[in-house]
Biopython code that builds the backbone (N, CA, C, O; Angstrom):
import numpy as np
from Bio.PDB.StructureBuilder import StructureBuilder

atoms = [
    (1, "MET", "N", (9.174, 45.134, -19.325)),
    (1, "MET", "CA", (9.715, 43.871, -18.845)),
    (1, "MET", "C", (8.731, 42.732, -19.119)),
    (1, "MET", "O", (9.108, 41.683, -19.641)),
    (2, "ILE", "N", (7.451, 42.960, -18.753)),
    (2, "ILE", "CA", (6.440, 41.936, -18.974)),
    (2, "ILE", "C", (6.253, 41.703, -20.470)),
    (2, "ILE", "O", (6.058, 40.571, -20.915)),
    (3, "LYS", "N", (6.315, 42.770, -21.225)),
    (3, "LYS", "CA", (6.180, 42.642, -22.682)),
    (3, "LYS", "C", (7.326, 41.810, -23.252)),
    (3, "LYS", "O", (7.127, 41.038, -24.190)),
    (4, "ALA", "N", (8.519, 41.963, -22.690)),
    (4, "ALA", "CA", (9.670, 41.202, -23.167)),
    (4, "ALA", "C", (9.499, 39.717, -22.860)),
    (4, "ALA", "O", (9.823, 38.863, -23.686)),
    (5, "VAL", "N", (8.983, 39.413, -21.659)),
    (5, "VAL", "CA", (8.745, 38.014, -21.291)),
    (5, "VAL", "C", (7.666, 37.423, -22.186)),
    (5, "VAL", "O", (7.797, 36.302, -22.678)),
    (6, "GLN", "N", (6.600, 38.187, -22.392)),
    (6, "GLN", "CA", (5.534, 37.711, -23.266)),
    (6, "GLN", "C", (6.044, 37.520, -24.688)),
    (6, "GLN", "O", (5.652, 36.570, -25.366)),
    (7, "ALA", "N", (6.897, 38.397, -25.134)),
    (7, "ALA", "CA", (7.469, 38.271, -26.478)),
    (7, "ALA", "C", (8.363, 37.037, -26.564)),
    (7, "ALA", "O", (8.364, 36.342, -27.580)),
    (8, "GLY", "N", (9.123, 36.762, -25.507)),
    (8, "GLY", "CA", (9.979, 35.577, -25.487)),
    (8, "GLY", "C", (9.157, 34.295, -25.491)),
    (8, "GLY", "O", (9.485, 33.335, -26.188)),
    (9, "ILE", "N", (8.094, 34.292, -24.711)),
    (9, "ILE", "CA", (7.215, 33.116, -24.678)),
    (9, "ILE", "C", (6.533, 32.937, -26.028)),
    (9, "ILE", "O", (6.415, 31.818, -26.527)),
    (10, "ALA", "N", (6.092, 34.029, -26.609)),
    (10, "ALA", "CA", (5.445, 33.961, -27.924)),
    (10, "ALA", "C", (6.421, 33.465, -28.983)),
    (10, "ALA", "O", (6.024, 32.757, -29.907)),
    (11, "ALA", "N", (7.695, 33.831, -28.856)),
    (11, "ALA", "CA", (8.688, 33.381, -29.834)),
    (11, "ALA", "C", (8.907, 31.874, -29.723)),
    (11, "ALA", "O", (9.107, 31.199, -30.732)),
    (12, "VAL", "N", (8.869, 31.350, -28.507)),
    (12, "VAL", "CA", (9.114, 29.917, -28.317)),
    (12, "VAL", "C", (7.853, 29.106, -28.580)),
    (12, "VAL", "O", (7.906, 28.100, -29.289)),
    (13, "PHE", "N", (6.720, 29.524, -28.024)),
    (13, "PHE", "CA", (5.505, 28.715, -28.081)),
    (13, "PHE", "C", (4.465, 29.250, -29.046)),
    (13, "PHE", "O", (3.407, 28.637, -29.188)),
    (14, "GLY", "N", (4.704, 30.311, -29.683)),
    (14, "GLY", "CA", (3.728, 30.888, -30.602)),
    (14, "GLY", "C", (2.765, 31.793, -29.864)),
    (14, "GLY", "O", (3.096, 32.329, -28.807)),
    (15, "ASP", "N", (1.592, 31.964, -30.408)),
    (15, "ASP", "CA", (0.607, 32.885, -29.836)),
    (15, "ASP", "C", (-0.392, 32.154, -28.933)),
    (15, "ASP", "O", (-1.589, 32.438, -28.973)),
    (16, "ILE", "N", (0.088, 31.238, -28.140)),
    (16, "ILE", "CA", (-0.785, 30.522, -27.212)),
    (16, "ILE", "C", (-0.972, 31.404, -25.983)),
    (16, "ILE", "O", (0.012, 31.892, -25.428)),
    (17, "PRO", "N", (-2.208, 31.619, -25.547)),
    (17, "PRO", "CA", (-2.463, 32.509, -24.413)),
    (17, "PRO", "C", (-1.869, 31.956, -23.106)),
    (17, "PRO", "O", (-1.701, 30.749, -22.934)),
    (18, "VAL", "N", (-1.564, 32.873, -22.212)),
    (18, "VAL", "CA", (-0.989, 32.523, -20.920)),
    (18, "VAL", "C", (-1.980, 31.692, -20.110)),
    (18, "VAL", "O", (-1.568, 30.816, -19.350)),
    (19, "ALA", "N", (-3.264, 31.949, -20.258)),
    (19, "ALA", "CA", (-4.285, 31.185, -19.527)),
    (19, "ALA", "C", (-4.194, 29.696, -19.875)),
    (19, "ALA", "O", (-4.418, 28.834, -19.024)),
    (20, "PHE", "N", (-3.866, 29.411, -21.122)),
    (20, "PHE", "CA", (-3.700, 28.011, -21.529)),
    (20, "PHE", "C", (-2.562, 27.367, -20.757)),
    (20, "PHE", "O", (-2.703, 26.246, -20.269)),
    (21, "TRP", "N", (-1.447, 28.054, -20.640)),
    (21, "TRP", "CA", (-0.288, 27.492, -19.925)),
    (21, "TRP", "C", (-0.571, 27.369, -18.433)),
    (21, "TRP", "O", (-0.108, 26.430, -17.784)),
    (22, "LEU", "N", (-1.334, 28.320, -17.888)),
    (22, "LEU", "CA", (-1.733, 28.199, -16.493)),
    (22, "LEU", "C", (-2.622, 26.970, -16.289)),
    (22, "LEU", "O", (-2.492, 26.255, -15.295)),
    (23, "ALA", "N", (-3.522, 26.735, -17.241)),
    (23, "ALA", "CA", (-4.388, 25.557, -17.158)),
    (23, "ALA", "C", (-3.560, 24.281, -17.264)),
    (23, "ALA", "O", (-3.800, 23.318, -16.535)),
    (24, "VAL", "N", (-2.585, 24.273, -18.173)),
    (24, "VAL", "CA", (-1.709, 23.105, -18.318)),
    (24, "VAL", "C", (-0.930, 22.861, -17.024)),
    (24, "VAL", "O", (-0.794, 21.721, -16.582)),
    (25, "ALA", "N", (-0.424, 23.927, -16.425)),
    (25, "ALA", "CA", (0.324, 23.795, -15.172)),
    (25, "ALA", "C", (-0.585, 23.288, -14.053)),
    (25, "ALA", "O", (-0.165, 22.457, -13.248)),
    (26, "ALA", "N", (-1.825, 23.779, -13.993)),
    (26, "ALA", "CA", (-2.766, 23.325, -12.961)),
    (26, "ALA", "C", (-3.104, 21.851, -13.151)),
    (26, "ALA", "O", (-3.158, 21.100, -12.177)),
    (27, "ILE", "N", (-3.327, 21.435, -14.377)),
    (27, "ILE", "CA", (-3.639, 20.032, -14.657)),
    (27, "ILE", "C", (-2.444, 19.147, -14.319)),
    (27, "ILE", "O", (-2.604, 18.089, -13.711)),
    (28, "ALA", "N", (-1.251, 19.579, -14.711)),
    (28, "ALA", "CA", (-0.043, 18.800, -14.399)),
    (28, "ALA", "C", (0.154, 18.697, -12.888)),
    (28, "ALA", "O", (0.513, 17.637, -12.374)),
    (29, "GLY", "N", (-0.081, 19.800, -12.182)),
    (29, "GLY", "CA", (0.021, 19.771, -10.716)),
    (29, "GLY", "C", (-1.000, 18.827, -10.105)),
    (29, "GLY", "O", (-0.691, 18.100, -9.160)),
    (30, "GLY", "N", (-2.210, 18.835, -10.637)),
    (30, "GLY", "CA", (-3.251, 17.932, -10.155)),
    (30, "GLY", "C", (-2.898, 16.474, -10.397)),
    (30, "GLY", "O", (-3.136, 15.624, -9.539)),
    (31, "ILE", "N", (-2.338, 16.185, -11.551)),
    (31, "ILE", "CA", (-1.925, 14.807, -11.865)),
    (31, "ILE", "C", (-0.809, 14.358, -10.932)),
    (31, "ILE", "O", (-0.833, 13.237, -10.424)),
    (32, "LEU", "N", (0.170, 15.232, -10.706)),
    (32, "LEU", "CA", (1.257, 14.866, -9.791)),
    (32, "LEU", "C", (0.752, 14.671, -8.367)),
    (32, "LEU", "O", (1.177, 13.744, -7.677)),
    (33, "TRP", "N", (-0.154, 15.544, -7.924)),
    (33, "TRP", "CA", (-0.724, 15.393, -6.585)),
    (33, "TRP", "C", (-1.487, 14.074, -6.474)),
    (33, "TRP", "O", (-1.356, 13.362, -5.478)),
    (34, "HIS", "N", (-2.280, 13.747, -7.488)),
    (34, "HIS", "CA", (-3.056, 12.508, -7.484)),
    (34, "HIS", "C", (-2.131, 11.291, -7.455)),
    (34, "HIS", "O", (-2.381, 10.334, -6.723)),
    (35, "ARG", "N", (-1.077, 11.331, -8.244)),
    (35, "ARG", "CA", (-0.124, 10.216, -8.271)),
    (35, "ARG", "C", (0.514, 10.017, -6.901)),
    (35, "ARG", "O", (0.658, 8.883, -6.444)),
    (36, "ASP", "N", (0.893, 11.097, -6.249)),
    (36, "ASP", "CA", (1.475, 11.010, -4.910)),
    (36, "ASP", "C", (0.463, 10.492, -3.887)),
    (36, "ASP", "O", (0.805, 9.694, -3.015)),
    (37, "ALA", "N", (-0.782, 10.952, -4.001)),
    (37, "ALA", "CA", (-1.823, 10.490, -3.075)),
    (37, "ALA", "C", (-2.099, 9.001, -3.252)),
    (37, "ALA", "O", (-2.286, 8.280, -2.273)),
    (38, "VAL", "N", (-2.123, 8.546, -4.495)),
    (38, "VAL", "CA", (-2.343, 7.119, -4.758)),
    (38, "VAL", "C", (-1.167, 6.304, -4.220)),
    (38, "VAL", "O", (-1.375, 5.251, -3.617)),
    (39, "GLU", "N", (0.041, 6.766, -4.427)),
    (39, "GLU", "CA", (1.215, 6.044, -3.931)),
    (39, "GLU", "C", (1.220, 5.998, -2.401)),
    (39, "GLU", "O", (1.566, 4.971, -1.816)),
    (40, "ASP", "N", (0.841, 7.098, -1.750)),
    (40, "ASP", "CA", (0.749, 7.102, -0.284)),
    (40, "ASP", "C", (-0.309, 6.111, 0.194)),
    (40, "ASP", "O", (-0.099, 5.405, 1.180)),
    (41, "ALA", "N", (-1.441, 6.057, -0.500)),
    (41, "ALA", "CA", (-2.502, 5.114, -0.124)),
    (41, "ALA", "C", (-2.036, 3.677, -0.318)),
    (41, "ALA", "O", (-2.327, 2.817, 0.513)),
    (42, "ARG", "N", (-1.323, 3.410, -1.395)),
    (42, "ARG", "CA", (-0.801, 2.056, -1.628)),
    (42, "ARG", "C", (0.190, 1.657, -0.547)),
    (42, "ARG", "O", (0.157, 0.536, -0.040)),
    (43, "GLN", "N", (1.067, 2.581, -0.201)),
    (43, "GLN", "CA", (2.057, 2.299, 0.843)),
    (43, "GLN", "C", (1.368, 2.039, 2.178)),
    (43, "GLN", "O", (1.743, 1.120, 2.907)),
    (44, "SER", "N", (0.367, 2.845, 2.497)),
    (44, "SER", "CA", (-0.384, 2.663, 3.739)),
    (44, "SER", "C", (-1.087, 1.307, 3.745)),
    (44, "SER", "O", (-1.079, 0.605, 4.756)),
    (45, "ALA", "N", (-1.690, 0.943, 2.624)),
    (45, "ALA", "CA", (-2.368, -0.352, 2.532)),
    (45, "ALA", "C", (-1.375, -1.501, 2.668)),
    (45, "ALA", "O", (-1.665, -2.503, 3.322)),
    (46, "ARG", "N", (-0.189, -1.357, 2.043)),
    (46, "ARG", "CA", (0.842, -2.401, 2.178)),
    (46, "ARG", "C", (1.253, -2.578, 3.630)),
    (46, "ARG", "O", (1.373, -3.704, 4.112)),
    (47, "LEU", "N", (1.470, -1.467, 4.329)),
    (47, "LEU", "CA", (1.871, -1.545, 5.732)),
    (47, "LEU", "C", (0.776, -2.168, 6.594)),
    (47, "LEU", "O", (1.063, -2.969, 7.483)),
    (48, "GLN", "N", (-0.476, -1.799, 6.331)),
    (48, "GLN", "CA", (-1.590, -2.371, 7.089)),
    (48, "GLN", "C", (-1.724, -3.862, 6.809)),
    (48, "GLN", "O", (-1.947, -4.650, 7.729)),
    (49, "LEU", "N", (-1.590, -4.249, 5.554)),
    (49, "LEU", "CA", (-1.671, -5.664, 5.187)),
    (49, "LEU", "C", (-0.552, -6.455, 5.850)),
    (49, "LEU", "O", (-0.773, -7.555, 6.355)),
    (50, "ARG", "N", (0.640, -5.894, 5.845)),
    (50, "ARG", "CA", (1.764, -6.575, 6.482)),
    (50, "ARG", "C", (1.529, -6.729, 7.988)),
    (50, "ARG", "O", (1.819, -7.781, 8.558)),
    (51, "ALA", "N", (1.009, -5.690, 8.625)),
    (51, "ALA", "CA", (0.715, -5.770, 10.060)),
    (51, "ALA", "C", (-0.356, -6.823, 10.327)),
    (51, "ALA", "O", (-0.259, -7.577, 11.295)),
    (52, "ASP", "N", (-1.375, -6.878, 9.473)),
    (52, "ASP", "CA", (-2.426, -7.886, 9.635)),
    (52, "ASP", "C", (-1.872, -9.298, 9.469)),
    (52, "ASP", "O", (-2.225, -10.201, 10.228)),
    (53, "ILE", "N", (-1.008, -9.486, 8.480)),
    (53, "ILE", "CA", (-0.411, -10.802, 8.242)),
    (53, "ILE", "C", (0.462, -11.204, 9.422)),
    (53, "ILE", "O", (0.406, -12.347, 9.876)),
    (54, "GLU", "N", (1.262, -10.280, 9.917)),
    (54, "GLU", "CA", (2.122, -10.601, 11.059)),
    (54, "GLU", "C", (1.306, -10.909, 12.309)),
    (54, "GLU", "O", (1.664, -11.803, 13.077)),
    (55, "ALA", "N", (0.218, -10.181, 12.521)),
    (55, "ALA", "CA", (-0.644, -10.450, 13.677)),
    (55, "ALA", "C", (-1.283, -11.832, 13.552)),
    (55, "ALA", "O", (-1.364, -12.576, 14.529)),
    (56, "GLU", "N", (-1.727, -12.163, 12.360)),
    (56, "GLU", "CA", (-2.327, -13.484, 12.142)),
    (56, "GLU", "C", (-1.283, -14.588, 12.307)),
    (56, "GLU", "O", (-1.579, -15.657, 12.841)),
    (57, "ALA", "N", (-0.063, -14.321, 11.847)),
    (57, "ALA", "CA", (1.009, -15.313, 12.000)),
    (57, "ALA", "C", (1.326, -15.544, 13.473)),
    (57, "ALA", "O", (1.552, -16.679, 13.893)),
    (58, "ARG", "N", (1.344, -14.462, 14.262)),
    (58, "ARG", "CA", (1.592, -14.629, 15.696)),
    (58, "ARG", "C", (0.471, -15.437, 16.335)),
    (58, "ARG", "O", (0.723, -16.319, 17.156)),
    (59, "LYS", "N", (-0.765, -15.133, 15.956)),
    (59, "LYS", "CA", (-1.916, -15.848, 16.507)),
    (59, "LYS", "C", (-1.877, -17.317, 16.092)),
    (59, "LYS", "O", (-2.055, -18.205, 16.927)),
    (60, "THR", "N", (-1.645, -17.573, 14.807)),
    (60, "THR", "CA", (-1.598, -18.937, 14.296)),
    (60, "THR", "C", (-0.420, -19.694, 14.898)),
    (60, "THR", "O", (-0.515, -20.885, 15.195)),
    (61, "GLY", "N", (0.693, -18.982, 15.073)),
    (61, "GLY", "CA", (1.864, -19.628, 15.678)),
    (61, "GLY", "C", (1.570, -20.082, 17.090)),
    (61, "GLY", "O", (1.990, -21.169, 17.487)),
    (62, "ARG", "N", (0.857, -19.276, 17.857)),
    (62, "ARG", "CA", (0.492, -19.672, 19.219)),
    (62, "ARG", "C", (-0.440, -20.869, 19.185)),
    (62, "ARG", "O", (-0.312, -21.777, 20.007)),
    (63, "GLN", "N", (-1.378, -20.883, 18.245)),
    (63, "GLN", "CA", (-2.288, -22.018, 18.128)),
    (63, "GLN", "C", (-1.523, -23.272, 17.733)),
    (63, "GLN", "O", (-1.794, -24.358, 18.245)),
    (64, "ALA", "N", (-0.569, -23.120, 16.823)),
    (64, "ALA", "CA", (0.228, -24.269, 16.409)),
    (64, "ALA", "C", (1.078, -24.783, 17.565)),
    (64, "ALA", "O", (1.227, -25.993, 17.735)),
    (65, "ASP", "N", (1.630, -23.878, 18.356)),
    (65, "ASP", "CA", (2.417, -24.293, 19.510)),
    (65, "ASP", "C", (1.560, -25.061, 20.505)),
    (65, "ASP", "O", (1.995, -26.076, 21.048)),
    (66, "ALA", "N", (0.355, -24.586, 20.743)),
    (66, "ALA", "CA", (-0.557, -25.266, 21.670)),
    (66, "ALA", "C", (-0.923, -26.652, 21.137)),
    (66, "ALA", "O", (-0.980, -27.616, 21.900)),
    (67, "ALA", "N", (-1.170, -26.750, 19.836)),
    (67, "ALA", "CA", (-1.508, -28.044, 19.243)),
    (67, "ALA", "C", (-0.327, -29.004, 19.325)),
    (67, "ALA", "O", (-0.501, -30.193, 19.592)),
    (68, "THR", "N", (0.863, -28.486, 19.097)),
    (68, "THR", "CA", (2.063, -29.331, 19.186)),
    (68, "THR", "C", (2.248, -29.846, 20.599)),
    (68, "THR", "O", (2.570, -31.018, 20.799)),
    (69, "ARG", "N", (2.045, -28.974, 21.589)),
    (69, "ARG", "CA", (2.175, -29.412, 22.984)),
    (69, "ARG", "C", (1.132, -30.473, 23.314)),
    (69, "ARG", "O", (1.422, -31.422, 24.043)),
    (70, "SER", "N", (-0.077, -30.320, 22.785)),
    (70, "SER", "CA", (-1.121, -31.313, 23.039)),
    (70, "SER", "C", (-0.710, -32.675, 22.495)),
    (70, "SER", "O", (-0.892, -33.696, 23.158)),
    (71, "VAL", "N", (-0.161, -32.688, 21.301)),
    (71, "VAL", "CA", (0.269, -33.953, 20.695)),
    (71, "VAL", "C", (1.430, -34.548, 21.483)),
    (71, "VAL", "O", (1.440, -35.749, 21.754)),
    (72, "LEU", "N", (2.398, -33.731, 21.849)),
    (72, "LEU", "CA", (3.566, -34.249, 22.549)),
    (72, "LEU", "C", (3.231, -34.706, 23.968)),
    (72, "LEU", "O", (3.879, -35.613, 24.491)),
    (73, "ASN", "N", (2.233, -34.094, 24.595)),
    (73, "ASN", "CA", (1.863, -34.454, 25.957)),
    (73, "ASN", "C", (0.881, -35.616, 26.009)),
    (73, "ASN", "O", (0.478, -36.035, 27.094)),
    (74, "CYS", "N", (0.494, -36.138, 24.860)),
    (74, "CYS", "CA", (-0.467, -37.236, 24.823)),
    (74, "CYS", "C", (0.193, -38.499, 25.374)),
    (74, "CYS", "O", (1.208, -38.955, 24.849)),
    (75, "ALA", "N", (-0.395, -39.065, 26.443)),
    (75, "ALA", "CA", (0.160, -40.283, 27.048)),
    (75, "ALA", "C", (-0.298, -41.527, 26.302)),
    (75, "ALA", "O", (0.351, -42.568, 26.401)),
    (76, "GLY", "N", (-1.388, -41.451, 25.565)),
    (76, "GLY", "CA", (-1.902, -42.595, 24.816)),
    (76, "GLY", "C", (-1.527, -42.479, 23.348)),
    (76, "GLY", "O", (-0.388, -42.165, 23.004)),
    (77, "ASN", "N", (-2.494, -42.735, 22.502)),
    (77, "ASN", "CA", (-2.308, -42.620, 21.052)),
    (77, "ASN", "C", (-3.038, -41.386, 20.547)),
    (77, "ASN", "O", (-4.181, -41.132, 20.926)),
    (78, "TRP", "N", (-2.386, -40.639, 19.708)),
    (78, "TRP", "CA", (-3.007, -39.444, 19.134)),
    (78, "TRP", "C", (-3.820, -39.860, 17.921)),
    (78, "TRP", "O", (-3.278, -40.382, 16.947)),
    (79, "ASN", "N", (-5.118, -39.626, 17.984)),
    (79, "ASN", "CA", (-5.997, -39.928, 16.872)),
    (79, "ASN", "C", (-6.059, -38.708, 15.963)),
    (79, "ASN", "O", (-6.671, -37.700, 16.315)),
    (80, "ARG", "N", (-5.432, -38.794, 14.805)),
    (80, "ARG", "CA", (-5.331, -37.642, 13.910)),
    (80, "ARG", "C", (-6.667, -37.319, 13.258)),
    (80, "ARG", "O", (-6.928, -36.159, 12.941)),
    (81, "SER", "N", (-7.505, -38.302, 13.055)),
    (81, "SER", "CA", (-8.771, -38.036, 12.380)),
    (81, "SER", "C", (-9.712, -37.192, 13.222)),
    (81, "SER", "O", (-10.462, -36.381, 12.679)),
    (82, "ILE", "N", (-9.687, -37.368, 14.553)),
    (82, "ILE", "CA", (-10.546, -36.556, 15.397)),
    (82, "ILE", "C", (-9.770, -35.485, 16.152)),
    (82, "ILE", "O", (-10.375, -34.606, 16.766)),
    (83, "GLY", "N", (-8.447, -35.542, 16.117)),
    (83, "GLY", "CA", (-7.606, -34.530, 16.746)),
    (83, "GLY", "C", (-7.617, -34.587, 18.253)),
    (83, "GLY", "O", (-7.597, -33.550, 18.916)),
    (84, "ARG", "N", (-7.648, -35.792, 18.805)),
    (84, "ARG", "CA", (-7.648, -35.947, 20.265)),
    (84, "ARG", "C", (-6.736, -37.095, 20.677)),
    (84, "ARG", "O", (-6.378, -37.973, 19.892)),
    (85, "CYS", "N", (-6.389, -37.031, 21.942)),
    (85, "CYS", "CA", (-5.574, -38.079, 22.537)),
    (85, "CYS", "C", (-6.510, -39.170, 23.086)),
    (85, "CYS", "O", (-7.454, -38.889, 23.824)),
    (86, "GLU", "N", (-6.220, -40.416, 22.703)),
    (86, "GLU", "CA", (-7.017, -41.536, 23.190)),
    (86, "GLU", "C", (-6.145, -42.409, 24.086)),
    (86, "GLU", "O", (-5.034, -42.772, 23.700)),
    (87, "PRO", "N", (-6.628, -42.746, 25.268)),
    (87, "PRO", "CA", (-5.824, -43.564, 26.189)),
    (87, "PRO", "C", (-5.644, -44.992, 25.723)),
    (87, "PRO", "O", (-4.992, -45.785, 26.401)),
]
sb = StructureBuilder()
sb.init_structure("model")
sb.init_model(0)
sb.init_chain("A")
sb.init_seg("    ")
for serial, (resi, resn, name, xyz) in enumerate(atoms, 1):
    if name == "N":
        sb.init_residue(resn, " ", resi, " ")
    sb.init_atom(name, np.array(xyz, "f"), 0.0, 1.0, " ", f" {name:<3s}", serial, name[0])
structure = sb.get_structure()
């Protein structure tokens, strides 16, 4: 049975040793594993970057809201050059 399989492989691929095909399969498996690992790392980095951007946007939005309230609550004149309310 094994001789028949080896004969069939030899007929298709010639007299290339089985160890060569095992090495090719191992290298191909390693390349596929590496590609998947890189894609997982990229996806993780994208998610982390998005979370960081959203956190910064929430923080900046709160700061902008506070600044807007300061300007709107100014009873005098808002001096834009120094960023303060002057009576």
